[in-house]
C-alpha positions, -999 to +999 in steps of 0.1 A: +070-188-313+077-225-320+097-243-294+127-263-306+154-285-292+183-262-285+217-272-271+234-245-251+270-248-240+287-222-219+324-220-219+336-204-187+370-194-175+377-198-138+341-195-128+333-226-108+349-228-074+339-232-038+320-202-024+286-188-017+282-160-043+263-165-075+261-139-103+246-130-136+274-130-161+255-116-192+235-102-209+235-066-197+207-042-209+207-024-241+182+001-257+156-004-283+182+007-310+209-017-297+223-044-320+240-074-304+269-092-319+259-128-327+295-139-335+299-165-362+272-184-380+284-218-394+274-212-431+288-245-443+263-265-422+232-243-428+219-266-455+186-251-467+181-232-435+181-195-434+193-172-407+184-135-403+213-112-408+221-078-421+245-088-448+233-101-482+233-139-486+267-152-495+286-123-478+308-131-448+286-139-418+308-120-393+293-094-370+257-102-379+237-076-361+201-085-351+180-059-332+174-067-296+138-074-287+117-051-264+099-082-251+120-094-222+117-114-190+143-094-172+148-057-178+137-040-210+154-060-238+166-094-249+188-109-276+168-122-306+175-150-331+153-155-362+159-184-384+141-211-405+153-247-401+149-267-433+158-302-444+195-309-441+198-278-418+222-281-390+233-247-379+252-234-349+261-200-338+286-188-313+285-156-292+320-144-283+332-113-266+332-083-289+352-054-277+331-031-299+299-042-282+298-028-247+263-041-240+276-077-235+294-085-203+318-113-207+339-107-177+337-144-167+326-162-199+346-170-230+316-178-252+282-194-256+274-220-283+239-226-297+233-257-318+199-266-334+192-295-358+155-299-363+144-302-400+107-294-400+110-264-422+094-241-396+103-205-389+116-200-354+123-173-329+146-177-299+147-151-273+178-151-251+171-128-222+194-135-193+219-163-187+230-169-151+262-187-141+264-200-105+294-206-084+292-239-067+282-240-030+299-265-009+277-259+021+243-241+020+242-214+046+213-214+071+191-183+078+197-163+110+176-140+132+144-160+127+112-147+144+077-161+143+046-140+153+012-156+158-020-138+149-056-150+146-054-172+115-018-170+104+018-168+116+044-146+101+080-157+099+109-134+092+146-141+089+179-126+078+190-141+045+226-153+043+231-142+006+211-133-024+194-156-050+186-184-027+153-202-019+138-210+015+115-238+026+091-234+055+080-265+074+055-266+103+046-291+130+011-290+144+017-319+168+043-306+192+074-309+169+069-346+163+063-344+126+068-316+101+052-309+068+063-285+040+041-253+041+057-234+012+088-222-005+099-186-011+128-164-022+118-137+002+129-131+038+095-137+052+065-161+049+029-157+059+014-191+069-023-193+071-028-224+092-056-251+091-086-243+113-076-273+135-043-255+142-057-223+154-055-215+191-023-235+194+015-232+194+031-242+161+067-252+156+083-239+124+115-248+107+131-228+079+158-242+056+179-227+028+180-245-006+205-241-035+218-263-062+199-293-050+212-289-014+193-279+018+207-263+049+202-274+084+168-262+097+164-232+120+135-235+144+110-211+160+075-213+175+044-191+171+012-191+192-021-184+175-053-174+193-086-159+184-083-122+181-109-097+194-124-072+169-101-045+182-070-068+178-081-076+142-084-039+135-049-032+150-034-060+130-049-046+098-037-011+105-002-024+113+000-044+081-013-016+059+011+008+075+040-014+063+032-002+027+045+032+038+074+019+058+089-013+042+073-006+009+085+030+006+114+043-015+140+038+012+163+067+002+136+093+004+107+077+024+083+086-004+053+063-010+053+044-042+023+046-066+019+009-063+038-021-049+041-038-083+054-007-101+089+003-112+102+010-077+110+047-085+076+063-092+066+081-060+031+094-056+025+127-037-011+119-026-001+085-013+028+101+005+004+126+022-017+097+034+015+080+045+023+110+067-010+104+085-001+067+087+032+077+104+012+096+131-009+064+137+023+043+138+039+067+163+008+067+185+005+029+184+043+023+185+043+001+154+080+012+150+104+028+174+093+064+177+127+080+169+128+060+137+094+073+127+105+109+133+136+103+112+115+089+084+091+118+085+120+142+083+134+123+053+100+127+035+098+164+044+133+168+029+120+154-004+089+176-003+112+206+003+136+199-026+115+182-053+100+201-083+071+223-072+048+243-094+035+275-077+039+256-045+019+226-056+033+191-059+031+169-089+011+137-090+041+116-097+079+120-091+110+101-100+121+093-064+157+091-075+159+125-092+133+145-073+119+155-107+083+156-118+072+125-137+046+127-165+013+113-152-009+118-183-010+140-214-001+176-206+002+167-169+038+174-160+033+201-134+012+207-103-017+186-093-038+205-068-059+176-056-029+154-048-014+185-032-043+188-008-037+152+003-001+162+011-013+193+029-037+175+052-009+153+062+014+182+068-011+201+090-017+169+110+021+166+116+025+201+129-004+196+153+006+162+165+043+167+171+041+193+198+072+182+218+102+204+226+128+179+213+148+190+182+132+165+158+096+175+168+105+211+164+119+205+129+089+185+119+065+213+130+085+240+114+091+222+081+055+210+078+041+245+085+064+262+060+057+236+033+019+238+034+018+275+036+039+277+004+011+263-018-003+291-040-039+280-042-049+313-057-028+307-087-049+276-096-079+298-100-066+306-135-067+343-137-089+349-107-119+327-117-142+315-089-132+279-093-100+259-087-083+241-115-068+206-110-036+210-131-010+235-142+021+227-162+052+248-168+051+235-204+013+235-212-001+259-187-038+252-179-041+231-211-059+203-193-085+228-183-100+205-156-121+223-130-123+209-095-161+207-090-182+186-067-193+161-057-163+138-056-131+132-036-120+168-038-139+186-009-106+186+010-090+206-018-113+235-012-111+232+026-073+233+025-073+262+001-097+282+023-076+274+053-044+289+039-033+321+056-009+329+028-027+321-005-062+314+006-094+315-015-125+335-007-158+318+000-173+325-034-147+302-050-162+274-029-198+283-036-194+290-074-166+265-081-171+235-059-208+238-052-217+251-086-240+277-072-260+250-054-262+226-083-241+202-063-272+192-045-288+161-060-313+146-035-323+110-041-331+078-021-317+043-027-326+013-005-346+038+017-313+057+024-314+094+014-283+111-001-279+148-011-248+151-032-237+118-047-247+104-081-271+076-084-262+047-060-236+068-042-206+068-065-173+051-056-165+049-019-132+067-020-152+099-024-162+095+013-127+085+024-100+108+010-115+141+021-122+128+056-090+113+067-084+143+088-115+165+083-140+151+108-174+144+092-191+142+126-212+173+129-198+187+096-226+206+078-230+234+054-259+247+033-256+218+010-253+187+031-249+169+065-217+152+056-219+125+083-253+115+071-242+116+035-212+094+041-229+069+063-258+065+039-235+062+009-216+034+026-248+017+036-261+019+000-230+001-012-236-026+014-273-029+005-264-031-031-240-061-025-267-079-005-293-072-032-267-082-059-288-071-089-262-082-114-257-117-097-220-115-092-205-144-073-200-139-035-215-104-033-232-105+002-235-090+036-198-097+042-184-093+007-190-058-005-173-024-014-168-007-047-142+020-053-113+030-075-088+001-078-072-023-102-095-048-119-091-075-146-092-049-173-069-023-158-079+004-133-112+021-129-135+037-103-161+010-095-195+019-082-229+004-079-248-002-112-229+024-132-195+008-132-196-026-116-179-056-133-178-078-102-146-063-087-145-059-049-119-037-034-112-044+003-102-008+010-138+003+002-154-016+031-124-013+055-120+025+051-157+028+057-153+015+093-164+047+110-196+048+089-206+011+089-187-006+118-207-038+119-208-043+081-171-033+077-160-057+105-179-085+088-160-077+056-127-077+074-134-111+089-144-125+055-114-111+037-090-123+064-105-154+080-123-169+051-103-159+020-070-161+040-038-161+019-058-156-013-066-120-002-041-112+026-004-105+022+026-085+035+007-052+035-027-065+045-057-071+023-048-071-014-060-043-037-089-061-054-104-093-065-131-105-090-147-139-084-166-137-116-134-143-135-113-159-107-090-129-106-070-115-077-046-086-078-019-096-052-005-061-050-012-028-034-018+009-043-008+037-020-041+056-021-059+024-012-037+014+017-036+049+033-073+052+039-073+018+056-049+030+083-064+064+087-101+055+088-097+025+110-078+046+135-104+073+133-130+046+142-109+034+171-097+067+186-106+097+164-069+104+165-064+120+131-098+138+131-090+154+165-054+162+154-064+181+122-095+197+135-078+215+163-057+235+138-067+271+140-061+277+103-084+248+094-111+262+117-108+296+101-112+281+066-143+262+077-157+294+092-150+313+060-170+287+040-199+286+064-194+252+079-206+239+112-181+214+126-167+197+157-131+204+168-129+170+186-150+138+186-152+115+215-146+079+203-179+069+219-196+087+190-186+058+168-197+030+192-233+019+196-236+011+232-221+035+258-220+017+291-213+028+327-185+014+348-167+021+380-130+026+386-114+024+421-094+037+438-097+070+419-075+089+425-052+060+426-018+046+418-004+011+410-033-014+404-066+001+393-097-020+396-127-018+372-162-030+376-179-032+342-214-048+346-222-048+308-192-069+299-197-092+269-179-124+278-174-133+242-150-104+237-119-092+254-119-058+271-095-033+256-083-007+281-070+025+266-056+053+288-052+088+272-034+118+285-055+150+288-042+162+254-054+130+237-023+109+235-026+072+242-002+064+271-014+029+280-031+001+262-040-033+276-061-063+264-078-080+293-099-111+297-122-118+326-146-145+339-168-118+354-174-080+355-142-074+376-110-062+358-078-047+369-049-028+352-015-018+364-011+020+360+021+023+382+041+036+352+019+066+347+031+100+362+008+121+383-020+137+364-055+134+350-062+109+323-091+094+303-097+057+308-116+041+280-130+006+278-139-012+245-157-045+247-171-057+214-197-030+206-198-019+242-179+012+251-173+034+282-149+060+294-143+080+326-117+103+341-089+088+360-066+107+384-031+092+392-014+103+424+018+085+433 
């Protein structure tokens, strides 16, 4: 395309007047076959220029129809002009309202004139995609409802926008509101400001203004206080941000999780939604949102799962969230996806075991979740009774994809959920012959002095040790083929050692920058893994979701992604999906099945919440028994901390203020006090600082009963029973 000087004149009727609204006047969208009316070409002044049209040369140039282009800035199509400007050429064309052409919206405009007069004999293409006409604004409205929240290295500002299609400038003062500097400009209703190192551990004054048509509103002011976060606070912040993908980023009418944040806005992913259900449990426990709102959102999701297309009980990989209909994922894949279904099922089982209350919403959640997961016909996906599960079935193509679910990969949970089903369960030989391939799943090797039993060379992509273990507890999980805790820990450690070794010399691979898994990359999307498929792309979810397996190494990675790479790698939903420093590439977007494991696995590291919730299910236990597994029904969070330390609590029994003597306190870290009810629910959380080993916490709001009081201080950990008697 050769650029040219082009004069555009818009004749408008009654459009400009005082007001706030602004609006797109035309063009509206057409289809690939749509032809737009170009109006009248001034033939007399064409000179030797030529203009593409459908009539033979010399015929009347009315109603020239040129196909719309499928290359467009907005939407799917745009208006296309093709012409050649030759010596003496001076053409103009006018687009007027054509009542026979419903694809143009001229409700406000009388016409548009294009005039071009270059004479360099060059072929040209002009794409007219969208023309916007603005009403004049006499006074630019200011934002309202501004909030500013300080974190470790950034502040987040949020506000209520006064109208659409405006821009907002964010200013900050680091010297007590004496001087302000511009921090950035956005069209969103939020802004994340990563401050200079010198501004950390301080209170910052922010001002936000609205801009439009060269004018700027009066500023609205708010302050945020930043301070160094403890490790646990950084983890909580990361969980909270990643959870937003499933809340703010969800399809709001149905609650379904989108496939990706940079998608079409209507493609819902069942597997990501299942992970999102587990994230809802975490958010409910941590009170990231009002609890009644979370229950309502869960019920909205369950309504979709009840009423969308299902295929012998299984859910499809993708759905159109607006129509509840299956959306084609790949060739012949327009039916049930058993693996994605298993990610939904583990979320449903977790729901029914977590929401045990007697209120109406909790009862509905339990009943709906139980009915939904028991409706999956796992046995159908054996394809005529074979001793193996098949990944796909289509109402149009049957088992044409013919993809067996066999190990080792991310699908262990598929067999565990199928074995657990009391309605359509599979026998043990399906697991042994199908998943384990009669023992051929075992592949014992050692890398970096770390033995693994199942994985391919160098451990495979890390999502294999995440997806199946969001709710299935790998602690103590063993069968005749592997010790799954050891397998997962060593796989994560191999990935870390590989990054430190960096045999391919990729920039920034190191002790703190590591983790290969399935994610976007500069060439598309692929399952990255050491040596076998490594192009320099690091996926933050890989290290962060490995937190239970490699807490020290994963925490270093989190601090690197957040504190060192800052806004380059951290956005509205937490760490971005992937980056590749070899080609200076970052994907500033998110994928549901990458954000879900961040929430679930960090929470399992912190409290074992999801592990304990799923593993207490009697059907899950029966399925594990059927397949010959050893397992733990609950895991004390101390199992994932290195240094269990003694401490004293007094008075105990007590009420009101409780005093704690913690001799092993690390003064470089805050002490996090968690109090759990006897059934495992967190009922109190406090972050304490101390100049010595003495601490205190107010427990006066707790009703009479027995509790577990837990202390976390860096890598130190301790817990004891606490009795409250008021």
